[in-house]
C-alpha positions, 0 to 999 in steps of 0.5 A, a space after each residue: 821608239 816603236 816600229 810598225 809594219 802595215 800594207 799602207 801608210 798614208 801621210 795626210 788625212 784630207 780628202 785624198 788621204 782619207 779616201 785612200 784609207 777607206 778604199 784600201 781598207 775596204 780591199 782588206 789592206 791594213 792601213 795607218 793614217 797619219 795626220 797632224 791636225 784633224 781628218 778631213 783636212 782643209 776641205 772639211 775644216 778650213 775650205 769647202 764646208 765652212 765656206 759654203 756654210 758662210 755663203 748659205 748664211 749670206 744667202 739667208 740674209 739676201 733672202 730676208 732683205 729681199 722678201 718683199 719681192 716674194 710677198 713676204 714681210 720679213 725684217 732683217 736685223 743684221 748678221 750675228 757672227 757668233 751665231 753664224 759661227 755656231 751654225 758653221 762649226 756645227 755643220 763641220 763638227 757633225 761631218 767630222 764626228 761621222 767621218 772619224 767614225 767611219 774611218 774607224 769602223 773600217 779598221 783604219 789606225 789613225 795616228 795623230 802627229 807630224 809625219 816625215 818621210 824618213 825611208 823610201 816606205 817609212 814615215 816617222 812620227 816623233 820616235 815612232 816609225 811606220 813602214 808600209 808595202 806602200 805609202 801614199 803622200 797626201 799632205 795637201 796645200 796652204 794658202 799662198 801669199 805674194 813676195 813681200 806681202 806678210 800675212 799678219 792674221 789681223 789686217 792682212 789675212 788668208 781664207 783661214 783667218 776670214 773663217 773665224 773672224 768675230 765680226 763683219 768687216 766694214 770694208 774688204 779688199 780681196 786680192 785674187 779673183 779666182 774661186 776663193 776670192 770671189 766666194 768670200 767677196 759674195 758672202 761678205 757683200 751679203 753680210 753687209 761688207 763693202 768689198 773690192 776684188 783685185 784680179 791680175 788676169 782680165 776677168 774674174 774667175 779667169 779659168 772659166 769660159 769668158 762668157 761665164 766670167 762676163 755673167 759674173 761680173 755683170 752680176 757682181 755690178 748689180 750687187 755693188 761688188 767692186 772689182 779691178 781686173 788687169 790690176 797688179 798688186 804693188 804693196 800694202 800699208 797699215 793705216 789708222 783704220 785698216 790698210 792701204 793697197 797700192 797697185 802697179 799703176 799707182 792707184 791705191 785702195 783702202 779698207 779695213 782688211 785685206 784678204 789674200 786669195 791668190 791660190 794655194 801651194 803644195 805642202 812638201 817642204 821639210 817632209 823628206 820627200 826629195 831625200 828619198 828620191 821623190 821628184 819635186 818641182 816648184 814644191 809639187 810632187 811629180 806622179 804619172 797618170 797612176 799617181 806613182 811617184 817613181 820611187 817603188 811603192 810610193 804614191 801621191 795624191 790631192 793638192 800636193 801633186 802635178 801629174 807629169 808637170 801639168 797643171 792640176 785641179 785643186 778640188 776635194 772631189 779630185 782628191 777623193 778620186 785620186 785617193 780611190 784610184 791609188 788604193 786600187 792600183 796598188 792592190 792590183 785592180 784594173 784602173 783607168 786614169 783620171 780625165 781631168 778635162 771631164 771633172 766638174 767645177 763649181 764656184 759657190 759665189 752668187 750667182 754660182 758658176 758650174 762647168 765641165 769640159 772645155 771652154 770655148 777657147 780651149 775647144 777652138 784651140 783643140 779642134 779649130 775655131 771653124 769646127 766648133 759650135 756654141 749655143 747659149 740658153 738664157 735662164 730667163 726662159 726657164 720657169 723655175 729660174 723665174 720662180 727663184 728670181 734667178 738670172 744666168 745662162 747655160 752655154 754649151 760647146 760642141 765639136 763637129 760643127 755642132 753635130 759632134 759630141 758636146 765638149 763643154 758645158 758652162 752654167 751661171 745662175 742660182 744654185 746651178 751647181 746641182 746641175 753639173 752632174 747631169 753635164 758631167 755625164 753628157 761630156 764624159 759620155 761624149 753625148 750628141 746633142 740630138 741624144 740629149 734633146 730626146 731626154 725628158 726633163 721634169 717641169 718646172 725645174 732648173 734641169 730643164 735648162 740643160 734640155 732646152 740648151 741641147 734642143 737649141 744645139 740640135 736645131 729644134 729650140 722650144 722655150 727660147 728668148 729672142 
């Protein structure tokens, strides 16, 4: 048995945990980072990075099929999943090697093993105990299922299983039309799979502005991606060739596999949190706006938490920001709580969905429906989008009858995730439409669509299709 004291002990080496470790070490604190698998967590190894690699491979496949549109004679011979996995794993491996090198260069001590909170500020790994002046809980999340729905890893799978499939499934049912569901549906369709999405809520990507959801649904119809919205799962049965999914209305669907993509739950059970006095509700660790748990010296970050019981964005970049905030707060630096409404969100299906701020419905609820103004700029009026053969739109939501600040930006189109950083500045700095309209955007770029939308909102439209 070994006992070790340090300034900070972090349980979990995912996005929030390693960001906290890097920032705390930068501030001169001694840090122990405990991780049972690999640093980088779900995002690097089983989420953000590998899924986007699959989506990019799918994009290349689509470009090959559609090459004649651009006057290029290319031949598409199909998908080599072994080759796709080599590419995907190479990207992950390169990032992992860089991250571990960076962590070690900051003097952070990485401890491999399953940790458990065994004292108010003590984490035990086997017989070894690590005690910190502060502790950060960053144990992340897992793929949820539904009551009575058993994941077998072969016919009924989660996103983790989907990432290592050694074949392109002939057909797939995707249970859940949120971010994970539509991203896999998009990638598999590009690979040649016949996909049907089942979503219980009235629209795909239901947390986005309704106009964005409708644009995605229209695009998915063009791509022949099937979907049933307002449809609830009842049961799944194995068949000779795969699975049969029955919905509550009695209708059934058959496919080779069922992907369960109904969200992610917090990893907190059996880790000693509640025994040490930490408040846990529905598995989530409850924190305040500074990420304190209420137990002296103990913070929590990332997918694990709920701030004052409110819904929390399970995003890697949120974890990064929370890890930095926690490290700085415990070090006595002045910090500002995170404005989660101002965090950008991207869904990497084809077309992509990017947003920041309030939806039209949220803004109407906050300010009154008659006190907001919305405008939509169609990407058909954007030269760069025409070159890329991209379809979509930019929608702005402004307060003060359109004369107040822009409170929401919602974009749908090819590669529009790269545009949301500018929109984040507009929303978070409470820019007025006329102020953004004065900015000169380079031509021809898709970023011009941001400027054109603000020109329209300011009452002086330029390239606007009737």
